[in-house]
C-alpha positions as CSV (number, residue, x, y, z in Angstrom):
1,M,-14.9,19.6,108.8
2,K,-17.3,16.6,109.3
3,Q,-19.0,17.4,105.9
4,L,-15.6,17.4,104.2
5,L,-14.7,14.1,105.7
6,I,-18.0,12.6,104.7
7,L,-17.5,13.9,101.1
8,L,-14.1,12.4,100.9
9,L,-15.3,9.0,102.2
10,G,-18.1,9.1,99.6
11,L,-15.6,9.7,96.8
12,L,-13.5,6.8,98.1
13,L,-16.4,4.4,98.2
14,S,-17.6,5.4,94.7
15,G,-14.2,4.9,93.3
16,M,-14.0,1.4,94.7
17,A,-17.5,0.6,93.4
18,Y,-16.5,1.9,89.9
19,A,-13.4,-0.4,90.0
20,H,-15.7,-3.4,90.5
21,G,-18.2,-2.4,87.9
22,G,-19.0,-4.9,85.2
23,E,-17.6,-7.9,87.1
24,D,-19.6,-11.0,87.6
25,H,-19.8,-12.1,91.2
26,G,-22.3,-14.9,90.7
27,D,-22.0,-18.4,92.1
28,G,-20.2,-19.7,89.0
29,P,-21.0,-20.8,85.7
30,K,-24.6,-22.2,85.6
31,A,-24.5,-22.7,82.2
32,G,-21.9,-25.4,80.7
33,T,-21.2,-27.0,84.0
34,A,-23.4,-30.3,83.2
35,A,-21.7,-33.2,81.3
36,G,-22.5,-33.7,77.6
37,A,-25.2,-36.0,76.4
38,T,-24.4,-39.7,76.5
39,S,-26.8,-40.9,73.8
40,F,-28.7,-39.8,70.7
41,S,-32.5,-40.0,70.5
42,V,-35.2,-39.8,67.8
43,A,-38.9,-39.9,68.4
44,A,-42.2,-40.5,66.5
45,L,-45.8,-40.4,67.6
46,S,-49.3,-41.1,66.3
47,E,-52.8,-40.9,67.7
48,Q,-52.3,-44.3,69.4
49,F,-48.6,-44.6,70.3
50,E,-45.4,-42.6,71.1
51,A,-42.0,-44.1,70.4
52,L,-38.6,-42.9,71.6
53,L,-35.4,-44.5,70.3
54,R,-32.2,-44.0,72.2
55,Y,-28.8,-45.2,71.2
56,E,-25.1,-44.6,72.0
57,P,-22.7,-43.6,69.1
58,L,-23.0,-46.2,66.4
59,E,-20.3,-47.4,63.9
60,G,-21.0,-48.9,60.5
61,G,-20.2,-52.5,60.2
62,K,-20.3,-53.1,64.0
63,P,-23.1,-54.6,66.1
64,A,-25.7,-52.0,67.2
65,D,-27.8,-52.0,70.4
66,L,-30.6,-49.5,70.6
67,R,-33.4,-49.0,73.2
68,L,-36.9,-48.4,72.1
69,F,-39.4,-46.9,74.6
70,L,-43.1,-47.4,73.6
71,S,-46.0,-45.7,75.4
72,D,-49.6,-44.9,74.9
73,Y,-50.0,-41.5,73.4
74,A,-53.1,-40.4,75.5
75,T,-52.0,-41.7,78.9
76,N,-48.2,-42.1,78.5
77,A,-48.5,-45.6,80.0
78,P,-45.9,-48.0,78.8
79,I,-47.0,-50.5,76.2
80,K,-46.0,-54.0,77.3
81,G,-46.2,-57.2,75.3
82,A,-46.3,-55.4,71.9
83,K,-45.3,-57.2,68.7
84,L,-42.7,-54.9,67.0
85,T,-41.3,-55.3,63.5
86,L,-38.5,-53.0,62.3
87,T,-37.4,-52.5,58.7
88,T,-34.9,-50.1,57.2
89,P,-36.2,-48.2,54.2
90,E,-32.6,-47.4,53.1
91,D,-31.7,-51.1,53.0
92,A,-34.5,-53.6,53.0
93,T,-32.1,-56.5,53.6
94,L,-31.2,-55.5,57.1
95,K,-32.6,-57.6,59.9
96,W,-33.4,-56.5,63.4
97,A,-34.2,-58.5,66.5
98,V,-36.5,-56.9,69.1
99,T,-36.7,-58.2,72.7
100,E,-38.8,-56.7,75.5
101,Q,-36.6,-56.0,78.6
102,E,-39.3,-54.5,80.8
103,P,-42.8,-53.0,80.3
104,G,-42.5,-50.5,77.5
105,V,-38.7,-50.9,77.0
106,Y,-37.5,-53.0,74.0
107,L,-33.9,-53.9,73.0
108,V,-33.2,-53.6,69.3
109,E,-30.2,-55.5,68.0
110,G,-28.7,-55.5,64.5
111,Q,-26.0,-53.9,62.4
112,F,-25.8,-50.9,60.1
113,P,-23.4,-51.4,57.2
114,A,-22.2,-47.9,56.7
115,N,-21.7,-44.6,58.5
116,K,-24.6,-42.5,57.2
117,A,-28.2,-41.6,58.2
118,Y,-30.8,-44.4,58.5
119,S,-34.4,-44.7,59.5
120,F,-36.7,-47.3,61.0
121,A,-40.2,-48.2,59.9
122,L,-41.8,-49.4,63.1
123,N,-44.8,-51.7,62.8
124,I,-46.7,-51.9,66.1
125,V,-49.3,-54.5,67.1
126,A,-50.5,-54.1,70.7
127,G,-53.7,-56.1,71.4
128,E,-56.3,-55.0,69.0
129,T,-54.5,-51.8,68.1
130,A,-52.0,-51.6,65.2
131,D,-50.0,-48.7,63.8
132,L,-47.0,-47.7,61.7
133,L,-44.4,-45.1,62.8
134,L,-41.3,-43.8,61.1
135,L,-38.2,-43.1,63.2
136,E,-36.0,-40.8,61.1
137,G,-32.5,-39.4,61.6
138,I,-30.5,-42.4,63.0
139,K,-27.0,-41.0,62.4
140,V,-24.5,-43.9,62.2
141,G,-20.9,-42.8,62.6
142,E,-21.7,-39.5,64.3
143,K,-19.9,-38.5,67.5
144,L,-21.5,-37.0,70.6
145,P,-20.7,-33.3,71.1
146,V,-18.2,-32.7,73.8
147,A,-19.1,-30.1,76.4
148,E,-16.5,-27.4,76.6
149,A,-14.8,-26.8,79.9
150,P,-15.4,-23.4,81.4
151,H,-12.5,-21.0,81.0
152,A,-10.9,-20.1,84.3
153,E,-11.1,-16.3,84.9
154,T,-8.1,-14.6,86.4
155,S,-9.5,-12.0,88.8
156,G,-6.4,-11.0,90.7
157,L,-6.0,-7.7,92.6
158,F,-4.3,-6.0,89.7
159,S,-6.0,-7.7,86.8
160,S,-7.9,-4.5,85.8
161,W,-6.8,-1.0,85.2
162,K,-9.9,0.2,86.9
163,T,-8.8,-1.5,90.1
164,I,-5.4,0.0,89.9
165,L,-6.9,3.5,89.4
166,A,-9.2,3.0,92.3
167,L,-6.4,1.9,94.6
168,V,-4.3,4.9,93.6
169,G,-7.3,7.2,94.3
170,A,-7.9,5.6,97.6
171,F,-4.2,6.0,98.6
172,V,-4.3,9.7,97.7
173,L,-7.5,10.3,99.6
174,G,-6.1,8.4,102.6
175,I,-3.2,10.8,102.7
176,G,-5.5,13.8,102.5
177,L,-7.6,12.5,105.3
178,T,-4.5,11.9,107.4
179,V,-3.3,15.5,106.8
180,L,-6.6,17.0,107.7
181,L,-6.9,15.0,110.9
182,M,-3.4,16.0,112.0
183,R,-4.2,19.7,111.4
184,R,-7.4,19.3,113.3
185,R,-5.6,17.9,116.4
186,R,-2.6,20.4,116.3
187,P,-3.2,23.0,119.1
188,E,-3.3,26.6,117.8
189,P,-1.0,29.2,119.4
190,V,-2.6,31.6,121.8
191,L,-2.1,35.3,120.9
192,Q,-1.7,37.7,123.8
193,T,-2.9,41.3,123.6
194,S,-0.7,44.1,124.9
195,D,-2.8,44.4,128.1
196,Q,-2.4,40.8,128.8
197,A,1.4,41.0,128.3
198,L,1.6,44.1,130.6
199,T,-0.4,42.3,133.3
200,A,1.9,39.3,133.1
201,S,5.0,41.4,133.3
202,R,3.7,43.1,136.5
203,R,3.0,39.8,138.1
204,T,6.5,38.5,137.4
205,P,8.8,39.2,140.5
206,L,11.9,41.1,139.9
207,P,15.2,39.3,140.7
């Protein structure tokens, strides 16, 4: 009887485990939970310098503010006090003002006339070192990609047919276990032999 009960319980547990198979019980989406980027960036480097240009979405015909980060290529130390000259190969008439805000960080101000891709030819003079870098892929008029919100998953009790099947199986097995336990507890009738019946009749006093 104990072995039968253990077997039934094992079937019940395996059915519930099968119902939950394939479900993701992780801590939540890991991926897609961070906010989208807030700026664009382009970079260029040489044997002397490394330049990184960051900017928020730009519109043609409107004032543009960009941040230029300049550092030493070998040590990654910020380059301060550099003389920077910016020209635009796509339109040589464009003028750009460069102002150092803090060591290695420069504000670039100007205006792009149209919504299209531009580039900067960056002439750097820092002490006795000079170099020329090309920053390509400045996309005027492009919008930042919007991070998609994670879809809410409905994981109710009856959301899967596997769960329903497991619950039905558990219900049937529960009924079977109850019946077996009731049969086990029911006292069995005692059968008397003919000798035992004769002895009992002799002991019974006559009226």
